N, C-alpha and C positions, 0 to 999 in steps of 0.2 A: 605402679603408678596406682594410685587406689579411686576407684569408680563409687561417687557419692551416694549412685542409686541401684536400686536391681531391674535391670535391664536388658534387651535382646536388640541386636542387632537383624535388623530387617532386608535384603536386596532383592527387589523386583526384577528380573531379568527375560528378555524375549531378545533372542537372535544376538546376542554380543559376545560369542566365541571368541573373540580376538583379542575382549577386555579383561572375562570376569574373573579370569586365574591372579588374573594382578590383585583388581578389585579384593578379589577375598582372602588374598592373602597378608595383600597390607591392613584390613580389616581386623583379623585374628589375633595379630601383635599384640591387639589390647585385655586376652584373656575373659572378655564378653561370647557368650552364645551365638551364632549366627545363623540365621533362617535364611534359605537363600530362598526364592521360589521362581521354579523354569515358569512362563505362562506358555508352552505349547511351542516352544523354540523350535525350527526346523533347520537350524542348520549346526556347528559343530559345540553350541552350548552344554546339550546332555553330557557330552562323551568327556565337554572337563568337565566339569562337575561330578560326575562320578569317580574320576582320577584324584579330586581334592577331597581332604580328612578333615578332620575340627570342623563340620560342618552340618546343620540338616537341610538335605533338600526335598521340596516338596516339590509336586508339579502338575499343572491343570494337561489331561491330553490334548486339547484345545486351548488355541487363545480367546482369555476374553476377558483383557484390560489390565493396565498398567493399576488400576481400584480396585479388580478384584485380587488381582496379585498381593496388595496392600492385606488386606481384609482378610486373606487365608492366611497371609504372615501373621497379623493381628492376633486373629484368634490361634493358632498354635503356641504365640509368643507368648500370651495369657495365663499358659497353663506353669508357666514357671517367671513369670515376671510383672512389673508392674508399668514399666515403659517399653516404647519401642521406638528406636535411633532407625531413620529409613535413610537411605544411601544407594544413590543409583549406579545401574551397572557398567555403565559406559566410562566411567574412568573421571569424571566430571569434578568429583567432589575428594576432599582429602580429608583421609580422616586420621588425619593426626587435627583437626578440628572438633572431633567428635567430643573430647574433654570438656573445651570451655564450651560447647554448646552443652554440656551438663550444669557447669559448673554456674550458669546461670539461671538454674532453678531454685527458687527461692524454696529454702527447708517448710516442708511442709503443705507449700500449694501445689493444687495442680492445674498445669498446665501445658502448652504447647508451644513448642521453640525453632521459630524456621533460620534456617544458615543465608541470612542474605548475604548472596554473593555479591560482589566486590569487584572493582575492575573490570566491568560490563565494556569496557569501552575499547578492550584490547583488541589488536588485529583478529584473533584467532576464536573470537565471539562469535557467533555463526548471526544474522542479522534480524533471523528469523527469532531467536530466541530475546535481544533486545527488543523488536517489536512487541514480539507476545508477551514479555512482560508487563508492558507498558498497559498493554490492553487489558491483560487481565489485571492490574491493580484497576485500573479505572471501573472493571465493571465489579469486580469484589466490592468496592465501594460503595459501586450503585445498588447492590443488595443486602447489605447489611448496614453501611453508615460509616466503619471504617476504613479507615484510609490505612495499606499494608505495601511496604516496599520492595517486598521479591513474592509473591503469592504461588509463584510457577518453581522457587526452588525447592528439588525434591528432600533437600537435606535438613530433616525435621526431629523431632521427637514428641512423639503423641502420649498421651497419658492412658492407660489402657488399667480398665476393659471400655473409659469412655467412650475412645475414637472409636469404638465398634456399635454404639449405641444411640449415634445424632441423626440416622435416617436418610445415610446418604443415599440418592438413587441412581446416579453417575458411575458405570465401571471403567472408564475409561480413564486417559489422562484431565479428565474434568472433575475428576474424583476427589481431585488436589485442590482445588479452588474450594469445589462444593463440602467440605468438609471445613475449610476454612469461616464460612458462612455462616454454615451450621452453628460451628462451636462458639462462633460471638452471638451468634442469634439464642444460645445457650448459657452463656453469659459462662462461657470459658475460656481463662484469660490467654495472651496470643503476649509472643517479646519476640523480637528478633534482634542477633547475633550475626554480626560478619562472618564469611569463612571467605577463602578465597577458591575460585572458580581453579581448573584444570584442564582446559579446552585443550586436544588436540588441533595441531596444524586442520587450516582447511580441505577438506579432501578424506583427514585421513576418521575423523569423529564417523560413527555409526548413529543416524538421527533416523525416529519411526514418523516424524512431523510430517503430514499430509496437509499443506499450505489450508486446502480450498475443504477439506473433507470436516480437518479439526477447527478451521475457524466458524463450520454450519455446528458441529456438535456443541461449541463453544457458546455463541448465538443461541440456539437452543436452552444449553443449561441454566445460562444470566437469564435468558426472557423466563423463564421458571422461576428461578428463585428469586425476582426484582419481583413479578406475579408474587408468589406468595409474599412477600412484604409487605407489598400493598395491601393486600385482600386478606391475608388473614395478621388476626393478632397475634402481639409477642406474645402474651400466656399463653397460646395455643402452639406458636412456632416453639416452643421452650420443651 
């Protein structure tokens, strides 16, 4: 298999000890460098990662958030690559889709790719994921004027070092929507390509989504982004 770009796979993980081995083992088959960022896990995740070979493990002493983990991974990836492929640690992404995501990038262009999840009406898909995607899509549009089909997908390709220099402020889940808005403000193209999620049956999937707290954090983030769009000229936002 030929990988068309110089890239690294970045996997942020927090308390997914039951899944991270499977995710890593499926991912390293591609022969790409793999960086796993353990965001202060308190379950078996550190022990599982220690037992795995062929990966670079970075650790936060305390939980800082998914965005902070991604930025840590990007900074390390930039030492050896021009692109970072991100995959969630809960097993919902199929690593077999990595190549199709990479092939969507036109030669010589710097852009972001979102793996747009299809089949979200499946019975195993939590209602919070379906509702959250619609909520997020609308507010991303309100923040930047661009409609995206799956602004919450964590299966992405980021250009490096651009992703590190967009001025994102959030460091938790909201990072993944803020970086899209700021990329659009900065005129970095974004494309979406279909991927099929692999959700476990209800009750078996580990999720750290906290409806009320995360709703509040999302509201605060989008309010700030919309206010920025309204009051700060586009040339300064870039």
